[in-house]
Phi, psi and omega in degrees: 000135179290115184296329178293316178298321180293320179296313179298317180298319180289319178297317179297323179296320182286326183274343188302145184299338180267358177281160179307131183306328182293346177280336191296312184294313176300324180292322176296317180295317181295318180297327180291332181280332183253004188310315182300329181274354185248313188287343179257012179295136180303151184297332180287347177259317179252104186287157181306321179293330177288321178298307182295320180294317179295319178298315182299319179289322176298313180299320179294320179293321177300321179291336187271341186266161174279136184261030179265346181271122183300321180298321179294316181293323175297318179297319178298313180299315183298315180293319180300314181296319180291332176287326181288328186299306179282130184306326188286347176275333190303319184300339184271347188281117182284155183303316185295335177281325176303327182296343181285358171302339180298346179287359182302336186295337182253008179277126182302149182297332182265011182289136189294341182297337182295345176300337180290346181296336181273005176285110185291347180270351187290321181300310182291328179295314180290323176300322181286348180279359173059039176231103187295326180295317179295319180295315179299321177294316181296318178294325175300314178304313184295321178294320179291334180253018189309316185295338181267357182281152172287155184306323181297318180287325175301314180296316179301318179297314178300315182297316182292317180298319179295318181293327181273359180239072181302130181079003177073029189255263202306301188294319179296319179296324179298314182288329174297321177295321177297314179298316180296321177297318180294321178297321178297319178296318181293321178295328176293322177296313183291333183268003181295147181297327176233120181216134177295141184300319181292321177297321180296313181300318181295316179296322181294318180294319179295323178298315178299317180298313184290331175293324176294316179297319179301319179297321180293319179295316179301322184280350182299000000 
């Protein structure tokens, strides 16, 4: 028996809309932990009908759970990014699910899913999905994480932002506003009457990085 097929079948059973609702959240969390080992499986092992079926059951489970739990939102974001990375999953991803990229704000800095930021195909992949909100969100993520990107993706990000901002206006101004808001939050942390030394160091380092990013955006 194919162990991958057995795993997918069990995941679909747990995620399915007719399964007990209490199964959905644990299954979403589990899928986020094994995603790298599942979404890149070769097509001869994971067939197209299994891909579409697993996406449909995942999407149904996402609709069924409460999105107030940070762990659940992190799991949803992690799976969504891993689904976007391999081309064969992208056709199944509905627009309303792409919008859940907005959950990036609560994903820890050390979470392994951030490794996907260096995928040079992701910007064009999301751009090709014809959803401007998802693209703007993804570019926002990249600008906020700019310092951790490889040089090739940094250049790609600059080029795309410039191309989508004719005359150097709207989109660049939007990301400058995002960076400035983040800087204000960090300055609040550093200026607090009581602040942990490690928190201060982390906020200070992020402040330096974001000021550099702000300068790059201004110069575009």
